[in-house]
C-alpha positions, 0 to 999 in steps of 0.5 A: 831035569832037576834044575828045570823042576826047581826053576818051574817051581820057583817061578810058578809059585812066584807067579801065584805069589804076585797074583796074591799080592795084586788081589791084596793090594786091590782090597787095600785100594778099595778100602782106602777109596770106600772106608778110609778118609785118607785120600788116594795119592797117585803113586799107587797107580804106579805100584799096580802097574809094577805088580802087574808087570811082575806078574807078566815077568814071572809068567814068562819065566815060567814059560821060559823054564818049561821050553829050555833047560835052565842052568844053574844060574838061571835056577838061583836067580829064579829062587831069589826072585821067588823070595822077591815075590814073598817079600812083596806079598808080605809087604802088601799084607802088613800095609793092609793090617797096618791100616786096619789097625790104625782105624781101630785105634782111631776108633778107640780114641773116638769112642773115649771122647764121645764117652765124655760127652755121654758121661754128662748125663747118667741117663745118656751113658754109652747112648752114642755107643748104643746107636752105633751098635744099632746102626751096625745091625741096621745096616745088614737089613739095607742091602739095597742101599749097600752100593751107596753106603759105606758101613765103616763112614756110616757107623763113624757118624753113628758114634759121633752124632751127639759130638756137638753136645760138648758145648752143653752143661751138665744142668741142661741135660739132667734138668727134669722140668721143661726146658726153657726156650733158651735151653731148648735153643742150645739143645737144638744147636748141637747138630750145627756144632758137631758139623763145625767141629767135624769140618776141622778134622778128617771126619768132614765127609760125614759132617752133614750126616751128623748135622741132619740127623734130627731132620723129619722127612716131613720137613719139621725137623731142626733145619727144615730139610724134606724127604730126599734132601736129607742124606740117607745116612742121617735118616738111618741114624735118626731112627736108631737115635730115637730108638736108643732114646726111647729104650733108656731111661731119661730124666723127664721119663722112664724107659719104654719097652721095645714094643712101645718104642717100635710103635712109635717108630711105625707111627712116625713113617712118612711123617718123622722117618723114612717109611722104607728105612722104617720097614727094614728096621722092623726087620732086625731080630727083636731079641738081638736088638733088646740084648744090645 
C-alpha cells in the first residue's frame, strides 16, 4: 500500500509538472513569435510534441499505479521520472528567463547608443527615453489595437525613432537661427537614414515604423504617405514625439505647458495626427504624463 501511494504521488506530481512545463514553453514560444526578432526554428515543434508525449506517459503511469499494486522497482522508476519532470520544468523556465535577460541587456545597449545621439543637443537629452515612456503609457489606452500591436517592438521603435540623427552635426542641432534649405534637408533625411541603419540589424522588422514617424495623415509629411498608408506604430510614435518636443526646451523656443501641448495635438487631429489615436492619447492621466 505504501509503494502504491508513493507511486501515485510521484507520477501524479510528474503529470502536473509536465503540464506546467508545456504552459511555460508555450509562453516562451508566444514571446518569440510576438516580441522577439529571433525566428523560431523547426525544432520547437519537436520539443512541444515530446512534452505532450511526456504528459501522456505520466498520465498512463498514474492510471497504472492506481489500477495495480506497484513493486519496488516500479516505484523507484516513478521517482526517477518525477525528477526528470522537475528538470524539464526547470530547463524551460531557465530558457524563458534567459530570453528576457538577453532582451533587457539588448535594451540597455540600445539606450546607451541612443543617448549618444541625444547628448548632441542639451535640449534633446533623454528625448528618446521620454518618447519611449510616453509610448508605453499610450499603449495602455489602445486596447482595441492590441491584437495587431506588439508592445515590445513598438517600444523598440520608439526609443530608436531618431537613430538616423547620428549623422547630423551638433551645430545644426544647436542652431538658434532659422535653418537653411540644405540644413533642413539634412534634418529631414534622418528617418530614411534610421531605416537604412536598422535594415542592417535584427530591427529591420521595425525600420519602416522609424522611417515614417514624421508622416501626416493629410499627406503633407516627409514622404507624402496618407492616412492608412502610414503604419499604425508610426502614427503612435508621431504623437508621442511631438508631445515630448513641445514639452521640452528647444534652442529656438522654450518648453510649452501640458495644456498648450495637448491643445496643439488636438488641433492637429485629422490633419497631422490620426484622430482616433489623438482621442486615446488625451485619455492618458495628465499627472502621470507630466511626471515622466
